[in-house]
All heavy atoms as TSV, in Angstrom:
chain	resi	resn	atom	element	x	y	z
A	1	MET	N	N	91.862	-61.259	54.476
A	1	MET	CA	C	92.743	-60.346	53.803
A	1	MET	C	C	93.880	-61.094	53.127
A	1	MET	O	O	94.273	-60.747	52.034
A	1	MET	CB	C	93.258	-59.335	54.831
A	1	MET	CG	C	93.779	-58.087	54.216
A	1	MET	SD	S	92.494	-57.222	53.331
A	1	MET	CE	C	92.808	-55.606	53.855
A	2	ALA	N	N	94.380	-62.120	53.770
A	2	ALA	CA	C	95.495	-62.877	53.218
A	2	ALA	C	C	95.069	-63.650	51.972
A	2	ALA	O	O	95.860	-63.820	51.051
A	2	ALA	CB	C	96.060	-63.832	54.269
A	3	ASP	N	N	93.808	-64.096	51.987
A	3	ASP	CA	C	93.319	-64.853	50.834
A	3	ASP	C	C	93.246	-63.976	49.582
A	3	ASP	O	O	93.561	-64.434	48.490
A	3	ASP	CB	C	91.936	-65.446	51.131
A	3	ASP	CG	C	92.008	-66.593	52.126
A	3	ASP	OD1	O	93.089	-67.199	52.251
A	3	ASP	OD2	O	90.974	-66.875	52.761
A	4	SER	N	N	92.825	-62.736	49.742
A	4	SER	CA	C	92.724	-61.865	48.574
A	4	SER	C	C	94.105	-61.507	48.036
A	4	SER	O	O	94.297	-61.397	46.826
A	4	SER	CB	C	91.933	-60.602	48.901
A	4	SER	OG	O	92.653	-59.789	49.813
A	5	ALA	N	N	95.077	-61.356	48.916
A	5	ALA	CA	C	96.449	-61.080	48.475
A	5	ALA	C	C	97.021	-62.285	47.745
A	5	ALA	O	O	97.722	-62.144	46.737
A	5	ALA	CB	C	97.325	-60.703	49.671
A	6	LYS	N	N	96.695	-63.479	48.248
A	6	LYS	CA	C	97.163	-64.721	47.615
A	6	LYS	C	C	96.527	-64.879	46.233
A	6	LYS	O	O	97.196	-65.251	45.269
A	6	LYS	CB	C	96.794	-65.904	48.508
A	6	LYS	CG	C	97.580	-67.161	48.249
A	6	LYS	CD	C	97.099	-68.270	49.160
A	6	LYS	CE	C	98.232	-68.730	50.030
A	6	LYS	NZ	N	97.861	-69.921	50.809
A	7	ALA	N	N	95.237	-64.573	46.143
A	7	ALA	CA	C	94.528	-64.669	44.856
A	7	ALA	C	C	95.077	-63.649	43.869
A	7	ALA	O	O	95.215	-63.946	42.679
A	7	ALA	CB	C	93.031	-64.455	45.070
A	8	GLU	N	N	95.393	-62.467	44.370
A	8	GLU	CA	C	95.956	-61.435	43.500
A	8	GLU	C	C	97.321	-61.849	42.975
A	8	GLU	O	O	97.641	-61.641	41.803
A	8	GLU	CB	C	96.068	-60.117	44.267
A	8	GLU	CG	C	96.413	-58.937	43.397
A	8	GLU	CD	C	96.398	-57.634	44.171
A	8	GLU	OE1	O	95.432	-57.400	44.915
A	8	GLU	OE2	O	97.359	-56.866	44.012
A	9	LYS	N	N	98.125	-62.478	43.828
A	9	LYS	CA	C	99.441	-62.969	43.396
A	9	LYS	C	C	99.293	-64.038	42.317
A	9	LYS	O	O	100.031	-64.056	41.343
A	9	LYS	CB	C	100.208	-63.555	44.591
A	9	LYS	CG	C	101.216	-62.659	45.204
A	9	LYS	CD	C	102.018	-63.422	46.232
A	9	LYS	CE	C	103.216	-62.605	46.662
A	9	LYS	NZ	N	104.022	-63.305	47.643
A	10	LYS	N	N	98.302	-64.924	42.507
A	10	LYS	CA	C	98.059	-65.982	41.517
A	10	LYS	C	C	97.640	-65.381	40.176
A	10	LYS	O	O	98.075	-65.824	39.125
A	10	LYS	CB	C	96.983	-66.953	42.008
A	10	LYS	CG	C	97.481	-67.989	42.969
A	10	LYS	CD	C	96.380	-68.991	43.257
A	10	LYS	CE	C	96.871	-70.088	44.165
A	10	LYS	NZ	N	95.825	-71.085	44.413
A	11	ALA	N	N	96.779	-64.356	40.245
A	11	ALA	CA	C	96.305	-63.718	39.011
A	11	ALA	C	C	97.462	-63.042	38.283
A	11	ALA	O	O	97.589	-63.170	37.056
A	11	ALA	CB	C	95.212	-62.703	39.327
A	12	VAL	N	N	98.307	-62.343	39.025
A	12	VAL	CA	C	99.455	-61.676	38.409
A	12	VAL	C	C	100.388	-62.709	37.809
A	12	VAL	O	O	100.876	-62.547	36.676
A	12	VAL	CB	C	100.194	-60.794	39.445
A	12	VAL	CG1	C	101.523	-60.321	38.905
A	12	VAL	CG2	C	99.326	-59.615	39.854
A	13	LYS	N	N	100.616	-63.808	38.514
A	13	LYS	CA	C	101.488	-64.876	38.019
A	13	LYS	C	C	100.902	-65.498	36.749
A	13	LYS	O	O	101.617	-65.780	35.789
A	13	LYS	CB	C	101.667	-65.929	39.108
A	13	LYS	CG	C	102.748	-66.916	38.846
A	13	LYS	CD	C	102.937	-67.825	40.043
A	13	LYS	CE	C	104.046	-68.814	39.797
A	13	LYS	NZ	N	104.251	-69.719	40.930
A	14	PHE	N	N	99.577	-65.699	36.754
A	14	PHE	CA	C	98.914	-66.276	35.590
A	14	PHE	C	C	99.100	-65.379	34.371
A	14	PHE	O	O	99.466	-65.843	33.288
A	14	PHE	CB	C	97.425	-66.472	35.881
A	14	PHE	CG	C	96.617	-66.849	34.673
A	14	PHE	CD1	C	96.655	-68.141	34.172
A	14	PHE	CD2	C	95.840	-65.911	34.014
A	14	PHE	CE1	C	95.921	-68.493	33.048
A	14	PHE	CE2	C	95.104	-66.250	32.893
A	14	PHE	CZ	C	95.148	-67.547	32.414
A	15	PHE	N	N	98.844	-64.071	34.527
A	15	PHE	CA	C	98.946	-63.163	33.391
A	15	PHE	C	C	100.389	-62.967	32.943
A	15	PHE	O	O	100.644	-62.730	31.768
A	15	PHE	CB	C	98.256	-61.836	33.697
A	15	PHE	CG	C	96.752	-61.942	33.635
A	15	PHE	CD1	C	95.986	-61.852	34.780
A	15	PHE	CD2	C	96.117	-62.166	32.429
A	15	PHE	CE1	C	94.602	-61.968	34.719
A	15	PHE	CE2	C	94.739	-62.289	32.350
A	15	PHE	CZ	C	93.980	-62.191	33.504
A	16	ASP	N	N	101.337	-63.089	33.864
A	16	ASP	CA	C	102.747	-63.069	33.466
A	16	ASP	C	C	103.059	-64.279	32.589
A	16	ASP	O	O	103.789	-64.176	31.596
A	16	ASP	CB	C	103.666	-63.058	34.697
A	16	ASP	CG	C	103.707	-61.694	35.371
A	16	ASP	OD1	O	103.312	-60.700	34.737
A	16	ASP	OD2	O	104.136	-61.643	36.548
A	17	GLY	N	N	102.476	-65.429	32.941
A	17	GLY	CA	C	102.651	-66.636	32.134
A	17	GLY	C	C	102.020	-66.492	30.757
A	17	GLY	O	O	102.590	-66.916	29.747
A	18	VAL	N	N	100.844	-65.887	30.721
A	18	VAL	CA	C	100.159	-65.656	29.444
A	18	VAL	C	C	101.007	-64.748	28.556
A	18	VAL	O	O	101.186	-65.009	27.356
A	18	VAL	CB	C	98.759	-65.040	29.674
A	18	VAL	CG1	C	98.153	-64.553	28.360
A	18	VAL	CG2	C	97.844	-66.040	30.345
A	19	LYS	N	N	101.548	-63.698	29.147
A	19	LYS	CA	C	102.388	-62.762	28.392
A	19	LYS	C	C	103.626	-63.469	27.837
A	19	LYS	O	O	104.004	-63.269	26.677
A	19	LYS	CB	C	102.802	-61.613	29.310
A	19	LYS	CG	C	103.537	-60.500	28.620
A	19	LYS	CD	C	103.823	-59.373	29.599
A	19	LYS	CE	C	104.618	-58.275	28.950
A	19	LYS	NZ	N	104.920	-57.188	29.888
A	20	ALA	N	N	104.233	-64.339	28.642
A	20	ALA	CA	C	105.416	-65.078	28.199
A	20	ALA	C	C	105.067	-66.028	27.055
A	20	ALA	O	O	105.837	-66.168	26.091
A	20	ALA	CB	C	106.018	-65.852	29.365
A	21	GLU	N	N	103.924	-66.674	27.135
A	21	GLU	CA	C	103.506	-67.597	26.077
A	21	GLU	C	C	103.200	-66.851	24.785
A	21	GLU	O	O	103.482	-67.333	23.699
A	21	GLU	CB	C	102.298	-68.424	26.519
A	21	GLU	CG	C	102.608	-69.461	27.575
A	21	GLU	CD	C	103.630	-70.493	27.123
A	21	GLU	OE1	O	103.561	-70.953	25.968
A	21	GLU	OE2	O	104.504	-70.832	27.938
A	22	PHE	N	N	102.598	-65.676	24.878
A	22	PHE	CA	C	102.301	-64.888	23.680
A	22	PHE	C	C	103.577	-64.462	22.971
A	22	PHE	O	O	103.589	-64.330	21.747
A	22	PHE	CB	C	101.461	-63.652	24.032
A	22	PHE	CG	C	99.994	-63.844	23.780
A	22	PHE	CD1	C	99.169	-64.363	24.762
A	22	PHE	CD2	C	99.443	-63.515	22.561
A	22	PHE	CE1	C	97.819	-64.550	24.528
A	22	PHE	CE2	C	98.093	-63.693	22.317
A	22	PHE	CZ	C	97.278	-64.216	23.313
A	23	LYS	N	N	104.648	-64.259	23.709
A	23	LYS	CA	C	105.920	-63.890	23.081
A	23	LYS	C	C	106.513	-65.061	22.297
A	23	LYS	O	O	107.293	-64.863	21.374
A	23	LYS	CB	C	106.909	-63.414	24.140
A	23	LYS	CG	C	106.567	-62.057	24.690
A	23	LYS	CD	C	107.578	-61.594	25.706
A	23	LYS	CE	C	107.201	-60.221	26.243
A	23	LYS	NZ	N	108.137	-59.756	27.264
A	24	LYS	N	N	106.123	-66.300	22.644
A	24	LYS	CA	C	106.642	-67.488	21.964
A	24	LYS	C	C	105.909	-67.776	20.657
A	24	LYS	O	O	106.383	-68.552	19.841
A	24	LYS	CB	C	106.503	-68.720	22.866
A	24	LYS	CG	C	107.361	-68.681	24.101
A	24	LYS	CD	C	107.119	-69.938	24.921
A	24	LYS	CE	C	107.851	-69.912	26.242
A	24	LYS	NZ	N	107.546	-71.112	27.047
A	25	ILE	N	N	104.755	-67.161	20.472
A	25	ILE	CA	C	103.933	-67.440	19.292
A	25	ILE	C	C	104.622	-66.907	18.038
A	25	ILE	O	O	105.130	-65.793	18.008
A	25	ILE	CB	C	102.535	-66.805	19.427
A	25	ILE	CG1	C	101.790	-67.441	20.587
A	25	ILE	CG2	C	101.743	-66.940	18.132
A	25	ILE	CD1	C	100.462	-66.788	20.888
A	26	SER	N	N	104.600	-67.726	17.009
A	26	SER	CA	C	105.142	-67.323	15.713
A	26	SER	C	C	103.961	-66.868	14.846
A	26	SER	O	O	103.241	-67.692	14.292
A	26	SER	CB	C	105.856	-68.508	15.072
A	26	SER	OG	O	106.142	-68.239	13.737
A	27	TRP	N	N	103.744	-65.560	14.780
A	27	TRP	CA	C	102.620	-65.028	14.036
A	27	TRP	C	C	102.935	-65.021	12.540
A	27	TRP	O	O	104.025	-64.678	12.139
A	27	TRP	CB	C	102.311	-63.601	14.501
A	27	TRP	CG	C	101.901	-63.534	15.945
A	27	TRP	CD1	C	102.689	-63.155	16.971
A	27	TRP	CD2	C	100.640	-63.890	16.499
A	27	TRP	NE1	N	101.975	-63.239	18.143
A	27	TRP	CE2	C	100.728	-63.687	17.888
A	27	TRP	CE3	C	99.444	-64.354	15.964
A	27	TRP	CZ2	C	99.668	-63.923	18.745
A	27	TRP	CZ3	C	98.387	-64.595	16.828
A	27	TRP	CH2	C	98.496	-64.381	18.190
A	28	PRO	N	N	101.964	-65.402	11.696
A	28	PRO	CA	C	102.212	-65.394	10.250
A	28	PRO	C	C	102.291	-63.973	9.714
A	28	PRO	O	O	101.687	-63.054	10.269
A	28	PRO	CB	C	100.994	-66.123	9.681
A	28	PRO	CG	C	99.928	-65.939	10.690
A	28	PRO	CD	C	100.616	-65.866	12.019
A	29	ASP	N	N	103.029	-63.825	8.611
A	29	ASP	CA	C	103.088	-62.501	7.993
A	29	ASP	C	C	101.781	-62.238	7.238
A	29	ASP	O	O	100.952	-63.127	7.070
A	29	ASP	CB	C	104.300	-62.368	7.070
A	29	ASP	CG	C	104.306	-63.383	5.939
A	29	ASP	OD1	O	103.468	-64.295	5.971
A	29	ASP	OD2	O	105.144	-63.272	5.038
A	30	LYS	N	N	101.598	-61.013	6.797
A	30	LYS	CA	C	100.342	-60.599	6.179
A	30	LYS	C	C	100.026	-61.408	4.919
A	30	LYS	O	O	98.883	-61.819	4.698
A	30	LYS	CB	C	100.413	-59.109	5.864
A	30	LYS	CG	C	99.096	-58.486	5.528
A	30	LYS	CD	C	99.231	-56.978	5.403
A	30	LYS	CE	C	97.900	-56.324	5.178
A	30	LYS	NZ	N	98.011	-54.869	5.089
A	31	GLU	N	N	101.041	-61.654	4.093
A	31	GLU	CA	C	100.833	-62.390	2.843
A	31	GLU	C	C	100.400	-63.829	3.115
A	31	GLU	O	O	99.472	-64.340	2.495
A	31	GLU	CB	C	102.118	-62.372	2.015
A	31	GLU	CG	C	101.980	-63.059	0.670
A	31	GLU	CD	C	103.273	-63.032	-0.120
A	31	GLU	OE1	O	104.165	-62.206	0.192
A	31	GLU	OE2	O	103.391	-63.849	-1.052
A	32	SER	N	N	101.067	-64.473	4.043
A	32	SER	CA	C	100.736	-65.851	4.386
A	32	SER	C	C	99.329	-65.939	4.983
A	32	SER	O	O	98.561	-66.852	4.657
A	32	SER	CB	C	101.767	-66.391	5.384
A	32	SER	OG	O	101.423	-67.668	5.818
A	33	LEU	N	N	99.007	-64.994	5.843
A	33	LEU	CA	C	97.679	-64.962	6.453
A	33	LEU	C	C	96.601	-64.800	5.396
A	33	LEU	O	O	95.562	-65.466	5.445
A	33	LEU	CB	C	97.611	-63.824	7.472
A	33	LEU	CG	C	96.311	-63.674	8.245
A	33	LEU	CD1	C	96.069	-64.888	9.121
A	33	LEU	CD2	C	96.358	-62.421	9.087
A	34	MET	N	N	96.852	-63.940	4.414
A	34	MET	CA	C	95.880	-63.706	3.348
A	34	MET	C	C	95.687	-64.967	2.504
A	34	MET	O	O	94.552	-65.348	2.203
A	34	MET	CB	C	96.330	-62.534	2.469
A	34	MET	CG	C	95.311	-62.150	1.429
A	34	MET	SD	S	93.764	-61.594	2.123
A	34	MET	CE	C	94.177	-59.926	2.535
A	35	LYS	N	N	96.783	-65.623	2.134
A	35	LYS	CA	C	96.691	-66.848	1.335
A	35	LYS	C	C	95.912	-67.934	2.072
A	35	LYS	O	O	95.064	-68.608	1.490
A	35	LYS	CB	C	98.089	-67.369	0.994
A	35	LYS	CG	C	98.796	-66.591	-0.071
A	35	LYS	CD	C	100.156	-67.194	-0.355
A	35	LYS	CE	C	100.920	-66.419	-1.404
A	35	LYS	NZ	N	102.241	-66.994	-1.654
A	36	GLN	N	N	96.205	-68.102	3.347
A	36	GLN	CA	C	95.527	-69.131	4.124
A	36	GLN	C	C	94.047	-68.807	4.315
A	36	GLN	O	O	93.200	-69.708	4.257
A	36	GLN	CB	C	96.216	-69.301	5.480
A	36	GLN	CG	C	97.591	-69.908	5.366
A	36	GLN	CD	C	98.335	-69.936	6.686
A	36	GLN	OE1	O	97.799	-69.564	7.730
A	36	GLN	NE2	N	99.583	-70.384	6.654
A	37	SER	N	N	93.727	-67.538	4.503
A	37	SER	CA	C	92.328	-67.131	4.662
A	37	SER	C	C	91.542	-67.374	3.385
A	37	SER	O	O	90.418	-67.890	3.417
A	37	SER	CB	C	92.244	-65.655	5.045
A	37	SER	OG	O	92.858	-65.428	6.286
A	38	VAL	N	N	92.140	-67.029	2.247
A	38	VAL	CA	C	91.481	-67.259	0.960
A	38	VAL	C	C	91.285	-68.757	0.720
A	38	VAL	O	O	90.219	-69.188	0.267
A	38	VAL	CB	C	92.287	-66.600	-0.188
A	38	VAL	CG1	C	91.772	-67.045	-1.543
A	38	VAL	CG2	C	92.235	-65.092	-0.071
A	39	ALA	N	N	92.292	-69.556	1.067
A	39	ALA	CA	C	92.182	-71.002	0.896
A	39	ALA	C	C	91.045	-71.565	1.747
A	39	ALA	O	O	90.264	-72.406	1.278
A	39	ALA	CB	C	93.501	-71.678	1.257
A	40	VAL	N	N	90.923	-71.105	2.975
A	40	VAL	CA	C	89.852	-71.587	3.857
A	40	VAL	C	C	88.490	-71.209	3.301
A	40	VAL	O	O	87.556	-72.025	3.286
A	40	VAL	CB	C	90.039	-71.031	5.290
A	40	VAL	CG1	C	88.792	-71.248	6.128
A	40	VAL	CG2	C	91.247	-71.671	5.956
A	41	ILE	N	N	88.349	-69.982	2.802
A	41	ILE	CA	C	87.065	-69.533	2.253
A	41	ILE	C	C	86.701	-70.341	1.013
A	41	ILE	O	O	85.556	-70.795	0.867
A	41	ILE	CB	C	87.109	-68.020	1.949
A	41	ILE	CG1	C	87.162	-67.232	3.256
A	41	ILE	CG2	C	85.912	-67.586	1.114
A	41	ILE	CD1	C	87.470	-65.769	3.096
A	42	ILE	N	N	87.661	-70.546	0.117
A	42	ILE	CA	C	87.391	-71.308	-1.113
A	42	ILE	C	C	87.013	-72.748	-0.790
A	42	ILE	O	O	86.040	-73.283	-1.329
A	42	ILE	CB	C	88.595	-71.237	-2.072
A	42	ILE	CG1	C	88.725	-69.823	-2.635
A	42	ILE	CG2	C	88.468	-72.254	-3.195
A	42	ILE	CD1	C	89.974	-69.576	-3.438
A	43	ILE	N	N	87.767	-73.384	0.099
A	43	ILE	CA	C	87.467	-74.773	0.456
A	43	ILE	C	C	86.095	-74.864	1.117
A	43	ILE	O	O	85.326	-75.797	0.847
A	43	ILE	CB	C	88.581	-75.349	1.348
A	43	ILE	CG1	C	89.849	-75.543	0.517
A	43	ILE	CG2	C	88.153	-76.648	2.003
A	43	ILE	CD1	C	91.075	-75.909	1.314
A	44	SER	N	N	85.766	-73.892	1.962
A	44	SER	CA	C	84.447	-73.890	2.611
A	44	SER	C	C	83.332	-73.774	1.581
A	44	SER	O	O	82.304	-74.470	1.687
A	44	SER	CB	C	84.351	-72.740	3.611
A	44	SER	OG	O	85.303	-72.889	4.638
A	45	LEU	N	N	83.517	-72.910	0.595
A	45	LEU	CA	C	82.499	-72.760	-0.452
A	45	LEU	C	C	82.357	-74.036	-1.278
A	45	LEU	O	O	81.238	-74.453	-1.608
A	45	LEU	CB	C	82.837	-71.579	-1.356
A	45	LEU	CG	C	82.705	-70.195	-0.715
A	45	LEU	CD1	C	83.236	-69.119	-1.658
A	45	LEU	CD2	C	81.266	-69.915	-0.335
A	46	VAL	N	N	83.482	-74.670	-1.614
A	46	VAL	CA	C	83.439	-75.899	-2.410
A	46	VAL	C	C	82.748	-77.012	-1.623
A	46	VAL	O	O	81.872	-77.708	-2.155
A	46	VAL	CB	C	84.861	-76.319	-2.846
A	46	VAL	CG1	C	84.875	-77.722	-3.420
A	46	VAL	CG2	C	85.419	-75.319	-3.847
A	47	VAL	N	N	83.121	-77.179	-0.371
A	47	VAL	CA	C	82.494	-78.228	0.451
A	47	VAL	C	C	81.012	-77.929	0.639
A	47	VAL	O	O	80.170	-78.839	0.571
A	47	VAL	CB	C	83.217	-78.368	1.809
A	47	VAL	CG1	C	82.438	-79.254	2.762
A	47	VAL	CG2	C	84.620	-78.912	1.610
A	48	GLY	N	N	80.653	-76.656	0.835
A	48	GLY	CA	C	79.247	-76.287	0.953
A	48	GLY	C	C	78.470	-76.600	-0.307
A	48	GLY	O	O	77.337	-77.085	-0.246
A	49	ALA	N	N	79.066	-76.345	-1.466
A	49	ALA	CA	C	78.404	-76.646	-2.741
A	49	ALA	C	C	78.220	-78.152	-2.913
A	49	ALA	O	O	77.159	-78.606	-3.356
A	49	ALA	CB	C	79.210	-76.072	-3.900
A	50	ILE	N	N	79.241	-78.922	-2.547
A	50	ILE	CA	C	79.132	-80.382	-2.649
A	50	ILE	C	C	78.016	-80.893	-1.749
A	50	ILE	O	O	77.199	-81.727	-2.167
A	50	ILE	CB	C	80.482	-81.052	-2.296
A	50	ILE	CG1	C	81.508	-80.765	-3.394
A	50	ILE	CG2	C	80.316	-82.557	-2.097
A	50	ILE	CD1	C	82.929	-81.170	-3.032
A	51	ILE	N	N	77.955	-80.383	-0.528
A	51	ILE	CA	C	76.902	-80.814	0.393
A	51	ILE	C	C	75.526	-80.414	-0.140
A	51	ILE	O	O	74.570	-81.198	-0.051
A	51	ILE	CB	C	77.147	-80.230	1.797
A	51	ILE	CG1	C	78.375	-80.902	2.416
A	51	ILE	CG2	C	75.923	-80.409	2.698
A	51	ILE	CD1	C	78.837	-80.286	3.713
A	52	ALA	N	N	75.407	-79.215	-0.715
A	52	ALA	CA	C	74.122	-78.769	-1.263
A	52	ALA	C	C	73.682	-79.664	-2.418
A	52	ALA	O	O	72.512	-80.059	-2.496
A	52	ALA	CB	C	74.226	-77.320	-1.727
A	53	VAL	N	N	74.605	-80.008	-3.314
A	53	VAL	CA	C	74.278	-80.881	-4.447
A	53	VAL	C	C	73.844	-82.258	-3.952
A	53	VAL	O	O	72.840	-82.816	-4.422
A	53	VAL	CB	C	75.480	-80.989	-5.417
A	53	VAL	CG1	C	75.276	-82.102	-6.426
A	53	VAL	CG2	C	75.702	-79.657	-6.124
A	54	LEU	N	N	74.581	-82.798	-2.996
A	54	LEU	CA	C	74.198	-84.105	-2.437
A	54	LEU	C	C	72.837	-84.025	-1.760
A	54	LEU	O	O	72.014	-84.945	-1.900
A	54	LEU	CB	C	75.252	-84.587	-1.440
A	54	LEU	CG	C	76.576	-85.062	-2.025
A	54	LEU	CD1	C	77.577	-85.334	-0.915
A	54	LEU	CD2	C	76.371	-86.303	-2.875
A	55	ASP	N	N	72.575	-82.957	-1.037
A	55	ASP	CA	C	71.295	-82.789	-0.352
A	55	ASP	C	C	70.144	-82.741	-1.346
A	55	ASP	O	O	69.141	-83.437	-1.174
A	55	ASP	CB	C	71.324	-81.519	0.495
A	55	ASP	CG	C	70.040	-81.303	1.272
A	55	ASP	OD1	O	69.570	-82.270	1.910
A	55	ASP	OD2	O	69.509	-80.179	1.230
A	56	PHE	N	N	70.285	-81.923	-2.399
A	56	PHE	CA	C	69.220	-81.839	-3.405
A	56	PHE	C	C	69.044	-83.173	-4.128
A	56	PHE	O	O	67.925	-83.604	-4.398
A	56	PHE	CB	C	69.505	-80.733	-4.417
A	56	PHE	CG	C	69.313	-79.354	-3.853
A	56	PHE	CD1	C	70.321	-78.418	-3.952
A	56	PHE	CD2	C	68.125	-78.995	-3.232
A	56	PHE	CE1	C	70.156	-77.139	-3.438
A	56	PHE	CE2	C	67.951	-77.720	-2.718
A	56	PHE	CZ	C	68.969	-76.793	-2.817
A	57	GLY	N	N	70.139	-83.835	-4.444
A	57	GLY	CA	C	70.058	-85.128	-5.113
A	57	GLY	C	C	69.370	-86.182	-4.254
A	57	GLY	O	O	68.500	-86.920	-4.729
A	58	LEU	N	N	69.754	-86.256	-3.001
A	58	LEU	CA	C	69.123	-87.222	-2.100
A	58	LEU	C	C	67.656	-86.883	-1.865
A	58	LEU	O	O	66.805	-87.776	-1.784
A	58	LEU	CB	C	69.876	-87.292	-0.780
A	58	LEU	CG	C	71.249	-87.943	-0.839
A	58	LEU	CD1	C	71.974	-87.775	0.478
A	58	LEU	CD2	C	71.127	-89.414	-1.200
A	59	GLN	N	N	67.351	-85.609	-1.757
A	59	GLN	CA	C	65.958	-85.188	-1.579
A	59	GLN	C	C	65.131	-85.600	-2.794
A	59	GLN	O	O	64.031	-86.133	-2.652
A	59	GLN	CB	C	65.880	-83.682	-1.371
A	59	GLN	CG	C	64.477	-83.170	-1.136
A	59	GLN	CD	C	64.445	-81.664	-0.945
A	59	GLN	OE1	O	65.457	-80.992	-1.075
A	59	GLN	NE2	N	63.276	-81.138	-0.644
A	60	TYR	N	N	65.650	-85.364	-3.979
A	60	TYR	CA	C	64.945	-85.757	-5.201
A	60	TYR	C	C	64.765	-87.276	-5.240
A	60	TYR	O	O	63.698	-87.778	-5.565
A	60	TYR	CB	C	65.712	-85.278	-6.432
A	60	TYR	CG	C	65.113	-85.756	-7.727
A	60	TYR	CD1	C	63.963	-85.163	-8.245
A	60	TYR	CD2	C	65.684	-86.820	-8.421
A	60	TYR	CE1	C	63.398	-85.606	-9.420
A	60	TYR	CE2	C	65.126	-87.274	-9.603
A	60	TYR	CZ	C	63.990	-86.672	-10.098
A	60	TYR	OH	O	63.430	-87.123	-11.265
A	61	GLY	N	N	65.828	-87.993	-4.889
A	61	GLY	CA	C	65.750	-89.459	-4.900
A	61	GLY	C	C	64.724	-90.002	-3.918
A	61	GLY	O	O	63.940	-90.894	-4.255
A	62	VAL	N	N	64.697	-89.461	-2.726
A	62	VAL	CA	C	63.729	-89.914	-1.722
A	62	VAL	C	C	62.316	-89.546	-2.148
A	62	VAL	O	O	61.387	-90.353	-2.026
A	62	VAL	CB	C	64.068	-89.321	-0.333
A	62	VAL	CG1	C	62.935	-89.552	0.659
A	62	VAL	CG2	C	65.361	-89.914	0.204
A	63	ASP	N	N	62.124	-88.341	-2.672
A	63	ASP	CA	C	60.802	-87.945	-3.158
A	63	ASP	C	C	60.346	-88.854	-4.300
A	63	ASP	O	O	59.182	-89.253	-4.363
A	63	ASP	CB	C	60.800	-86.489	-3.625
A	63	ASP	CG	C	60.862	-85.499	-2.481
A	63	ASP	OD1	O	60.598	-85.907	-1.328
A	63	ASP	OD2	O	61.192	-84.317	-2.742
A	64	PHE	N	N	61.257	-89.186	-5.198
A	64	PHE	CA	C	60.927	-90.066	-6.323
A	64	PHE	C	C	60.516	-91.445	-5.823
A	64	PHE	O	O	59.521	-92.011	-6.263
A	64	PHE	CB	C	62.122	-90.172	-7.268
A	64	PHE	CG	C	61.911	-91.085	-8.427
A	64	PHE	CD1	C	61.110	-90.679	-9.481
A	64	PHE	CD2	C	62.480	-92.348	-8.455
A	64	PHE	CE1	C	60.892	-91.528	-10.561
A	64	PHE	CE2	C	62.264	-93.198	-9.520
A	64	PHE	CZ	C	61.477	-92.791	-10.589
A	65	ILE	N	N	61.291	-91.985	-4.878
A	65	ILE	CA	C	60.994	-93.335	-4.355
A	65	ILE	C	C	59.683	-93.353	-3.592
A	65	ILE	O	O	58.893	-94.295	-3.701
A	65	ILE	CB	C	62.152	-93.832	-3.476
A	65	ILE	CG1	C	63.388	-94.100	-4.347
A	65	ILE	CG2	C	61.765	-95.074	-2.693
A	65	ILE	CD1	C	64.636	-94.407	-3.553
A	66	THR	N	N	59.420	-92.309	-2.799
A	66	THR	CA	C	58.195	-92.311	-1.983
A	66	THR	C	C	56.931	-92.059	-2.793
A	66	THR	O	O	55.832	-92.343	-2.328
A	66	THR	CB	C	58.300	-91.261	-0.853
A	66	THR	OG1	O	58.535	-89.986	-1.419
A	66	THR	CG2	C	59.375	-91.618	0.137
A	67	THR	N	N	57.057	-91.526	-4.004
A	67	THR	CA	C	55.861	-91.269	-4.817
A	67	THR	C	C	55.615	-92.360	-5.847
A	67	THR	O	O	54.669	-92.245	-6.627
A	67	THR	CB	C	55.990	-89.909	-5.553
A	67	THR	OG1	O	57.151	-89.907	-6.349
A	67	THR	CG2	C	56.014	-88.764	-4.556
A	68	LEU	N	N	56.410	-93.414	-5.850
A	68	LEU	CA	C	56.203	-94.508	-6.782
A	68	LEU	C	C	54.898	-95.229	-6.466
A	68	LEU	O	O	54.587	-95.501	-5.315
A	68	LEU	CB	C	57.342	-95.520	-6.718
A	68	LEU	CG	C	58.660	-95.126	-7.398
A	68	LEU	CD1	C	59.681	-96.237	-7.164
A	68	LEU	CD2	C	58.454	-94.917	-8.876
A	69	GLN	N	N	54.141	-95.502	-7.489
A	69	GLN	CA	C	52.893	-96.249	-7.335
A	69	GLN	C	C	53.153	-97.701	-7.749
A	69	GLN	O	O	53.458	-97.978	-8.890
A	69	GLN	CB	C	51.798	-95.657	-8.241
A	69	GLN	CG	C	51.453	-94.223	-7.964
A	69	GLN	CD	C	50.664	-94.075	-6.672
A	69	GLN	OE1	O	49.883	-94.944	-6.334
A	69	GLN	NE2	N	50.880	-92.984	-5.974
A	70	LEU	N	N	53.044	-98.574	-6.771
A	70	LEU	CA	C	53.261	-100.005	-7.091
A	70	LEU	C	C	51.992	-100.743	-7.275
A	70	LEU	O	O	50.972	-100.606	-6.852
A	70	LEU	CB	C	54.094	-100.670	-5.993
A	70	LEU	CG	C	55.519	-100.124	-5.848
A	70	LEU	CD1	C	56.204	-100.863	-4.710
A	70	LEU	CD2	C	56.308	-100.324	-7.128
């Protein structure tokens, strides 16, 4: 019985700590959040396009080299 009371105290203490830490968080405003989200999406698309172009180019190059008749 004492162990469960001790565990319950630890859980309550833990969640009190979590609540205190959440109050310290500096949440971005809506405009800033939107700008950052758009930037992440655009950068992800650009990097994805670069990787796709490199992949197709390397695939073409390897196919070209492997089909050469010497």
